[in-house]
DRENDO-1510 file (C-alpha; in Angstrom, 1 decimal, always signed):
<recs>
REC; n; res; u; v; w
REC; 1; MET; +0.0; +0.0; +0.0 .
REC; 2; ASN; +1.5; +3.3; -1.1 .
REC; 3; TRP; -0.1; +6.1; +0.8 .
REC; 4; THR; +0.8; +8.9; -1.5 .
REC; 5; GLY; -0.9; +11.0; -4.2 .
REC; 6; VAL; -4.6; +11.8; -4.7 .
REC; 7; ILE; -6.9; +9.0; -3.3 .
REC; 8; PRO; -10.6; +9.7; -3.8 .
REC; 9; ALA; -13.0; +9.2; -0.9 .
REC; 10; MET; -15.6; +7.7; -3.3 .
REC; 11; THR; -19.2; +8.6; -3.3 .
REC; 12; THR; -21.7; +5.7; -3.4 .
REC; 13; ALA; -23.9; +5.8; -6.5 .
REC; 14; PHE; -27.5; +4.9; -6.2 .
REC; 15; ASN; -30.2; +3.9; -8.7 .
REC; 16; LYS; -33.6; +5.5; -8.6 .
REC; 17; ASN; -34.8; +2.9; -6.1 .
REC; 18; LEU; -31.8; +3.7; -4.0 .
REC; 19; SER; -30.1; +0.4; -4.6 .
REC; 20; ILE; -26.4; +0.6; -5.3 .
REC; 21; ASP; -25.5; +1.4; -8.9 .
REC; 22; HIS; -22.5; -0.9; -9.2 .
REC; 23; LYS; -22.1; -0.5; -12.9 .
REC; 24; PHE; -21.7; +3.3; -12.6 .
REC; 25; MET; -19.3; +2.9; -9.6 .
REC; 26; ALA; -17.0; +0.7; -11.7 .
REC; 27; ARG; -17.0; +3.3; -14.5 .
REC; 28; HIS; -16.5; +6.2; -12.1 .
REC; 29; ALA; -13.6; +4.4; -10.4 .
REC; 30; ARG; -11.9; +3.7; -13.7 .
REC; 31; TRP; -12.4; +7.4; -14.8 .
REC; 32; MET; -10.6; +8.7; -11.7 .
REC; 33; VAL; -7.8; +6.2; -11.9 .
REC; 34; ASP; -7.3; +7.1; -15.6 .
REC; 35; ALA; -6.9; +10.7; -14.4 .
REC; 36; GLY; -4.0; +9.8; -12.2 .
REC; 37; CYS; -5.5; +8.9; -8.8 .
REC; 38; THR; -3.4; +6.5; -6.9 .
REC; 39; GLY; -6.0; +4.5; -4.9 .
REC; 40; LEU; -9.7; +4.5; -3.9 .
REC; 41; VAL; -11.3; +4.7; -0.5 .
REC; 42; ALA; -14.8; +3.3; -0.3 .
REC; 43; LEU; -17.4; +3.2; +2.5 .
REC; 44; GLY; -16.4; +6.5; +4.2 .
REC; 45; SER; -18.4; +9.5; +5.3 .
REC; 46; LEU; -18.7; +10.8; +1.7 .
REC; 47; GLY; -19.6; +7.3; +0.7 .
REC; 48; GLU; -22.6; +7.4; +3.1 .
REC; 49; GLY; -21.1; +4.5; +5.0 .
REC; 50; ALA; -23.6; +4.9; +7.8 .
REC; 51; THR; -26.5; +4.1; +5.5 .
REC; 52; LEU; -24.9; +1.0; +4.0 .
REC; 53; THR; -25.6; -2.5; +5.3 .
REC; 54; PHE; -22.8; -5.0; +5.8 .
REC; 55; GLU; -23.9; -6.7; +2.6 .
REC; 56; ASP; -23.9; -3.4; +0.7 .
REC; 57; LYS; -20.3; -2.8; +1.9 .
REC; 58; ALA; -19.1; -6.2; +0.8 .
REC; 59; ASP; -20.8; -5.8; -2.6 .
REC; 60; ILE; -19.2; -2.4; -3.1 .
REC; 61; LEU; -15.7; -3.7; -2.2 .
REC; 62; LYS; -16.0; -6.7; -4.5 .
REC; 63; ASN; -17.1; -4.5; -7.4 .
REC; 64; LEU; -14.2; -2.0; -7.0 .
REC; 65; VAL; -11.6; -4.7; -6.6 .
REC; 66; ALA; -12.8; -6.3; -9.8 .
REC; 67; ALA; -13.0; -2.9; -11.6 .
REC; 68; VAL; -9.6; -1.4; -10.7 .
REC; 69; GLY; -8.0; -3.5; -8.0 .
REC; 70; GLY; -5.2; -4.6; -10.3 .
REC; 71; ARG; -4.3; -1.0; -11.0 .
REC; 72; VAL; -4.6; +0.8; -7.7 .
REC; 73; PRO; -5.2; -0.3; -4.1 .
REC; 74; ILE; -8.7; -0.4; -2.8 .
REC; 75; VAL; -9.1; +0.9; +0.8 .
REC; 76; ALA; -12.1; +0.0; +2.9 .
REC; 77; GLY; -13.5; +2.6; +5.3 .
REC; 78; VAL; -14.2; +1.0; +8.7 .
REC; 79; SER; -16.9; +3.1; +10.3 .
REC; 80; SER; -19.2; +1.4; +12.7 .
REC; 81; LEU; -21.4; +1.8; +15.8 .
REC; 82; SER; -19.7; -1.1; +17.6 .
REC; 83; THR; -16.2; -2.5; +17.8 .
REC; 84; LEU; -17.5; -5.9; +16.9 .
REC; 85; GLU; -18.9; -4.6; +13.6 .
REC; 86; GLY; -15.7; -2.7; +12.9 .
REC; 87; VAL; -13.7; -5.9; +13.4 .
REC; 88; ARG; -16.1; -7.8; +11.1 .
REC; 89; ILE; -15.7; -5.1; +8.3 .
REC; 90; ALA; -11.9; -5.2; +8.6 .
REC; 91; LYS; -11.8; -9.0; +8.2 .
REC; 92; MET; -14.2; -8.9; +5.3 .
REC; 93; ALA; -12.1; -6.3; +3.5 .
REC; 94; GLY; -9.0; -8.4; +3.7 .
REC; 95; GLU; -10.9; -11.5; +2.4 .
REC; 96; LEU; -12.2; -9.5; -0.6 .
REC; 97; GLY; -8.8; -8.3; -1.8 .
REC; 98; CYS; -8.6; -4.8; -0.3 .
REC; 99; GLN; -5.0; -3.6; +0.4 .
REC; 100; GLY; -5.8; -1.1; +3.1 .
REC; 101; LEU; -8.2; +0.2; +5.8 .
REC; 102; MET; -9.2; +3.7; +6.8 .
REC; 103; VAL; -9.9; +3.3; +10.5 .
REC; 104; LEU; -12.4; +5.6; +12.1 .
REC; 105; PRO; -13.4; +6.0; +15.8 .
REC; 106; PRO; -16.9; +4.6; +16.6 .
REC; 107; TYR; -19.9; +6.5; +15.3 .
REC; 108; VAL; -22.3; +8.3; +17.6 .
REC; 109; TYR; -20.5; +7.6; +20.9 .
REC; 110; ALA; -17.8; +10.2; +21.5 .
REC; 111; SER; -15.3; +8.0; +23.3 .
REC; 112; ASP; -12.3; +9.1; +25.5 .
REC; 113; TRP; -8.8; +8.1; +24.6 .
REC; 114; ARG; -8.8; +4.8; +26.4 .
REC; 115; GLU; -11.9; +3.8; +24.5 .
REC; 116; MET; -10.8; +5.2; +21.2 .
REC; 117; LYS; -7.5; +3.4; +21.4 .
REC; 118; ALA; -9.2; +0.1; +22.3 .
REC; 119; HIS; -11.6; +0.4; +19.3 .
REC; 120; VAL; -9.1; +1.3; +16.6 .
REC; 121; SER; -6.6; -1.2; +18.0 .
REC; 122; ALA; -9.1; -4.0; +17.7 .
REC; 123; VAL; -9.8; -3.1; +14.1 .
REC; 124; MET; -6.1; -3.0; +13.2 .
REC; 125; LYS; -5.4; -6.3; +14.9 .
REC; 126; ALA; -8.3; -7.9; +13.1 .
REC; 127; ALA; -6.5; -7.4; +9.7 .
REC; 128; PRO; -2.7; -7.6; +10.4 .
REC; 129; LYS; -1.9; -8.0; +6.7 .
REC; 130; LEU; -3.7; -4.8; +5.7 .
REC; 131; SER; -2.0; -1.4; +5.7 .
REC; 132; CYS; -4.0; +0.9; +8.0 .
REC; 133; MET; -4.7; +4.6; +7.9 .
REC; 134; LEU; -6.1; +6.3; +11.0 .
REC; 135; TYR; -8.7; +8.9; +10.3 .
REC; 136; ASN; -8.7; +11.9; +12.6 .
REC; 137; ASN; -11.7; +14.2; +12.2 .
REC; 138; PRO; -12.6; +15.9; +15.5 .
REC; 139; PRO; -15.1; +18.3; +14.0 .
REC; 140; ALA; -17.2; +15.4; +12.6 .
REC; 141; TYR; -16.7; +12.7; +15.3 .
REC; 142; LYS; -16.1; +14.8; +18.4 .
REC; 143; THR; -13.0; +12.7; +19.2 .
REC; 144; ASP; -9.4; +13.9; +18.6 .
REC; 145; PHE; -6.3; +11.8; +18.1 .
REC; 146; SER; -3.5; +14.0; +19.2 .
REC; 147; ALA; +0.1; +13.6; +17.9 .
REC; 148; ALA; +1.0; +11.8; +21.2 .
REC; 149; HIS; -2.0; +9.4; +20.8 .
REC; 150; ILE; -0.9; +8.7; +17.2 .
REC; 151; ALA; +2.7; +8.0; +18.3 .
REC; 152; GLU; +1.4; +5.6; +20.9 .
REC; 153; LEU; -0.7; +3.7; +18.3 .
REC; 154; ALA; +2.2; +3.7; +15.8 .
REC; 155; ALA; +4.5; +2.1; +18.5 .
REC; 156; GLU; +2.0; -0.7; +19.1 .
REC; 157; HIS; +0.7; -1.5; +15.6 .
REC; 158; LYS; +3.2; -2.3; +12.8 .
REC; 159; ASN; +0.4; -2.2; +10.2 .
REC; 160; LEU; -0.5; +1.5; +11.0 .
REC; 161; HIS; +1.2; +3.3; +8.1 .
REC; 162; ALA; -0.7; +6.5; +7.6 .
REC; 163; VAL; -2.9; +9.2; +9.1 .
REC; 164; LYS; -5.7; +11.1; +7.4 .
REC; 165; GLU; -5.6; +14.4; +9.2 .
REC; 166; SER; -8.9; +16.3; +9.0 .
REC; 167; SER; -8.7; +18.6; +12.0 .
REC; 168; ALA; -8.2; +21.5; +9.6 .
REC; 169; ASP; -5.2; +22.5; +11.6 .
REC; 170; VAL; -2.2; +22.4; +9.3 .
REC; 171; ARG; +0.1; +22.6; +12.4 .
REC; 172; ARG; -0.9; +19.0; +13.2 .
REC; 173; ILE; +1.3; +17.8; +10.3 .
REC; 174; ALA; +4.4; +19.3; +11.9 .
REC; 175; ALA; +3.4; +18.0; +15.3 .
REC; 176; ILE; +3.1; +14.4; +14.1 .
REC; 177; ARG; +6.4; +14.7; +12.2 .
REC; 178; ALA; +8.1; +16.0; +15.3 .
REC; 179; LEU; +7.2; +12.8; +17.2 .
REC; 180; LEU; +7.4; +10.2; +14.5 .
REC; 181; GLY; +9.6; +11.5; +11.7 .
REC; 182; GLU; +8.9; +9.6; +8.5 .
REC; 183; ARG; +7.3; +6.6; +10.4 .
REC; 184; LEU; +3.8; +7.4; +9.0 .
REC; 185; ALA; +2.6; +8.9; +5.8 .
REC; 186; LEU; +0.5; +12.0; +6.4 .
REC; 187; LEU; -2.5; +12.7; +4.2 .
REC; 188; CYS; -4.7; +15.8; +4.1 .
REC; 189; GLY; -8.4; +15.1; +4.5 .
REC; 190; VAL; -9.7; +18.6; +4.1 .
REC; 191; ASP; -10.2; +19.7; +0.5 .
REC; 192; ASP; -9.9; +23.5; +1.0 .
REC; 193; MET; -6.6; +23.1; +2.9 .
REC; 194; ILE; -4.8; +20.9; +0.3 .
REC; 195; VAL; -2.2; +23.4; -0.9 .
REC; 196; GLU; -1.3; +24.4; +2.6 .
REC; 197; GLY; -1.2; +20.7; +3.7 .
REC; 198; ALA; +0.9; +19.7; +0.8 .
REC; 199; GLN; +3.4; +22.5; +1.4 .
REC; 200; ALA; +3.5; +21.5; +5.1 .
REC; 201; GLY; +4.5; +18.0; +4.1 .
REC; 202; ALA; +1.4; +16.0; +3.4 .
REC; 203; GLN; +2.3; +13.1; +1.1 .
REC; 204; GLY; -1.3; +12.4; +0.0 .
REC; 205; TRP; -4.8; +13.7; -0.2 .
REC; 206; ILE; -8.0; +11.8; +0.6 .
REC; 207; ALA; -10.1; +14.0; -1.6 .
REC; 208; GLY; -13.8; +14.8; -2.1 .
REC; 209; LEU; -14.2; +17.0; -5.1 .
REC; 210; VAL; -12.0; +14.7; -7.0 .
REC; 211; ASN; -15.2; +12.7; -7.6 .
REC; 212; ALA; -16.1; +15.4; -10.1 .
REC; 213; PHE; -12.8; +16.9; -11.0 .
REC; 214; PRO; -10.1; +14.2; -10.9 .
REC; 215; ARG; -7.6; +15.7; -13.3 .
REC; 216; GLU; -7.7; +19.1; -11.7 .
REC; 217; SER; -7.2; +17.5; -8.3 .
REC; 218; VAL; -4.2; +15.5; -9.4 .
REC; 219; VAL; -2.5; +18.5; -11.1 .
REC; 220; LEU; -3.1; +20.8; -8.1 .
REC; 221; PHE; -1.8; +18.3; -5.6 .
REC; 222; GLU; +1.3; +17.2; -7.5 .
REC; 223; GLY; +2.1; +20.9; -8.3 .
REC; 224; ALA; +1.7; +21.9; -4.6 .
REC; 225; ARG; +4.1; +19.2; -3.5 .
REC; 226; LYS; +6.7; +20.5; -5.9 .
REC; 227; GLY; +6.1; +24.2; -5.3 .
REC; 228; MET; +3.4; +26.6; -6.3 .
REC; 229; THR; +3.7; +28.6; -9.5 .
REC; 230; PRO; +1.5; +31.5; -10.7 .
REC; 231; GLU; -0.4; +29.0; -13.0 .
REC; 232; LEU; -1.1; +26.7; -10.0 .
REC; 233; PHE; -2.2; +29.6; -7.9 .
REC; 234; LYS; -4.7; +30.4; -10.6 .
REC; 235; LEU; -5.9; +26.8; -10.6 .
REC; 236; TYR; -6.2; +26.9; -6.8 .
REC; 237; ALA; -8.2; +30.1; -6.9 .
REC; 238; TRP; -10.6; +28.7; -9.4 .
REC; 239; PHE; -10.9; +25.4; -7.5 .
REC; 240; LEU; -11.3; +26.8; -4.0 .
REC; 241; PRO; -15.0; +27.7; -4.0 .
REC; 242; LEU; -15.7; +24.1; -5.1 .
REC; 243; LEU; -13.3; +22.6; -2.6 .
REC; 244; ARG; -15.1; +24.5; +0.2 .
REC; 245; LEU; -18.2; +22.4; -0.6 .
REC; 246; ASP; -16.3; +19.5; +1.1 .
REC; 247; VAL; -16.4; +21.1; +4.5 .
REC; 248; THR; -20.0; +21.9; +5.0 .
REC; 249; ILE; -22.7; +19.8; +6.8 .
REC; 250; LYS; -24.2; +18.8; +3.5 .
REC; 251; PHE; -21.0; +18.0; +1.8 .
REC; 252; VAL; -22.3; +14.7; +0.5 .
REC; 253; GLN; -25.3; +16.3; -1.3 .
REC; 254; GLN; -23.1; +19.1; -2.6 .
REC; 255; ILE; -20.4; +16.9; -4.0 .
REC; 256; LYS; -23.0; +14.5; -5.6 .
REC; 257; LEU; -24.7; +17.5; -7.2 .
REC; 258; THR; -21.4; +18.6; -8.6 .
REC; 259; GLN; -20.9; +15.1; -10.1 .
REC; 260; GLU; -24.4; +15.4; -11.7 .
REC; 261; LEU; -23.6; +18.8; -13.2 .
REC; 262; VAL; -20.4; +17.6; -14.7 .
REC; 263; GLY; -22.1; +14.5; -16.1 .
REC; 264; MET; -20.4; +11.9; -13.9 .
REC; 265; GLY; -23.0; +10.7; -11.4 .
REC; 266; SER; -26.3; +11.7; -9.9 .
REC; 267; ALA; -27.4; +13.8; -6.9 .
REC; 268; ARG; -29.3; +10.9; -5.3 .
REC; 269; VAL; -28.6; +10.2; -1.6 .
REC; 270; ARG; -30.0; +7.8; +0.9 .
REC; 271; PRO; -32.1; +9.0; +3.8 .
REC; 272; PRO; -31.8; +10.5; +6.3 .
REC; 273; ARG; -30.0; +12.7; +3.8 .
REC; 274; LEU; -32.3; +14.4; +1.2 .
REC; 275; GLU; -31.3; +16.1; -2.0 .
REC; 276; LEU; -30.8; +19.9; -1.8 .
REC; 277; VAL; -33.8; +22.2; -2.4 .
REC; 278; GLY; -34.5; +25.9; -2.2 .
REC; 279; GLU; -31.8; +28.4; -1.3 .
REC; 280; GLU; -29.2; +25.6; -0.6 .
REC; 281; LEU; -29.8; +24.1; -4.0 .
REC; 282; ALA; -29.6; +27.6; -5.7 .
REC; 283; TYR; -26.4; +28.5; -3.9 .
REC; 284; THR; -24.7; +25.2; -4.7 .
REC; 285; ARG; -25.7; +25.3; -8.3 .
REC; 286; SER; -24.4; +28.8; -8.6 .
REC; 287; VAL; -21.0; +27.9; -7.2 .
REC; 288; ILE; -20.7; +24.9; -9.5 .
REC; 289; GLU; -22.0; +26.6; -12.7 .
REC; 290; THR; -19.7; +29.6; -12.1 .
REC; 291; ALA; -16.8; +27.3; -11.8 .
REC; 292; LEU; -17.7; +25.3; -14.9 .
REC; 293; ALA; -18.1; +28.5; -16.9 .
REC; 294; ALA; -14.5; +29.4; -16.1 .
REC; 295; ARG; -13.0; +25.9; -16.0 .
REC; 296; PRO; -9.3; +26.1; -16.9 .
REC; 297; THR; -7.7; +24.0; -19.7 .
REC; 298; LEU; -5.0; +21.8; -18.3 .
</recs>
């Protein structure tokens, strides 16, 4: 598992009856890989993992492994209400041919450090042959893996190889590096901080708007890692209003609407989420259509 480059947090496509559209997901996966993405993360927050049954998750992973598993690694998001379920998902992912896990703290229950550690440790131990990425997102999950916590986990789990840092605090990258050096790959998990994150040393990007703009995402990240140029600053300025859609409460609906308007997906979501309406829909469409009207040629 190579935790570098642009790795989409894939949306989950639904048919009109809200069953999973596996045919489209395979095409979508190939499209992003063709654009230069280096892996795919499924079943995460953007993938509406909380609305997927265990069987849904297994079917999605089977489909993606078959579609592009020979070209890039498939990473299974492990998000669950219980540790028992998280362990079951981790084992299933390994059996289906995934190369990595994105390990989240438990949903709903905002655990303390002792509980957080026990939960993610159980998941990582359940799949010792899979490379693991810890997902830290305190705004969303109300739990925070500090640099010291991450160092403690890294010392105990040889298969912990990366951290998706979504605290939106770019200083976290330096804090983790100060304790662990190059022991872990650090990946930015916040779309509108990607340039700052890359320049601070992030080696990868678990991206959201890449679902609609894969080539722009790859060009921006690779350029930011090498050093910003006036042309890249122009690309970033164009992309930034779109990237900010990734950090709102309705980021799933907004990103899926973006996919629909670029002709690569639909805005359909599973309840309790509902598609955008009224002022939210008008605002989001305005942001997307303004960007499309000025879309740069790469």
